[in-house]
N, C-alpha and C positions, 0 to 999 in steps of 0.2 A: 915481793908480796902484791903489789897489781902495776897495771900501767893504765893511764888515763888516756883514751882517745878522743874523739869529736863527741862521740855519743853515749858511752859507757866505759866502766871501770873493766880490766881483763886481769882475771887472776891467775896466777902460776898454778900447774898441776901440784906443785910441792906444798903451796900455801893451802891448796884445797884438801890434799891429804892430811896435813896438819890438824884442819879443822874438823874432819871426819874421824880422825884417830882420837882427837880430844871427845869428841861425842861417844863414839863406840866402845872405846878402849877407856877412856880415863872417868867416865862419867859425867861429864859436864851436859848439861841441858842445851837445847837451843836456845832458848833466851838468854841463858848466862854467856853463850858465845856470842851471839848477836849483840849484846851489850860491849864486851870485852873488845871484840873485834869489829866493832860499828859496820855489821853486816846485817841485811834484812834477814829475817827469820826463813822467808821463802826460798832464798840463795842456799842458805844451809841444808834445809828439808831437800831440796832439789839435789844438791852436791851428794847428801847421803843416798838418798834414791838411785844415783847413778851409780854410786859407788857398791850398793848392794846387787844391782841388775848387772854391771858391767866390769866390777872390780876398778881397779886404778886407772885401767884405760876410758872408763866411762868419764873421767875428769877431764879429758883433753878438750880443748877447745876447738871445734869444728868449723867454727864461722871462717869463711873466706877460702875454705878448701874445696877443689874440686872434686870429680866422681873417684880419685885414685885414696880414698880413705872408706873406711867402713862406718856408716850412719848409726847414730845411737837411738836411732827412733824405734819401731816395733822389734823384739828381737826376732832373728832370723834362725830357722830351724838348721842347724849345720847337717850337712849329708855325709856320714862317713862309710867306706867300705868295709869296714872293721871295727870291732868295738877297740880293737888295739890301737887303731889310728885314732879312734875317739879319745883314748886316754893319753896317748900322745899328743893331741891337740891341747887337751885339758891340763896335761903336765907343762907344756910351754907356757900357757896362759898364766898359770900359778907362779911359774918362775919369774916370768916377767914382773907379776904382782908383788912377789917377792923381793925382787931387785928394787922397786920402786920404792917400798917401805922400809928396805936397808937405809935408801938414801932419805929418805924423809927422816929417820932415825940419826943419821949422820949429821943432817942439818939442824936439826933440835938440839942434838948434844952440843954442836959449836956455837948455838945462840945461848946456852946455859952457861957457858964458859965466860 
């Protein structure tokens, strides 16, 4: 679920996806999730905002990484040479998101057993 370092807790992407899924798909409210998982409501809101903007990749922890990753700051406008190229890019992003959601479902199914 999380690791504790010197300064703060670090939550796994799978855990963040679980919380976002409960909010978006299961109808749980932010305050309910806050109490149930002992999380600050601001953290939950931030995860939901990032998921809506960037999909599952927005829940990656980018701290401590160098310039070899994409920042989740201001969204950058993608420039594609053709509509087909843009659609291929979107398709790849959605396939990655679907893969992560399937993994989340597997983890949740294992927890329920």
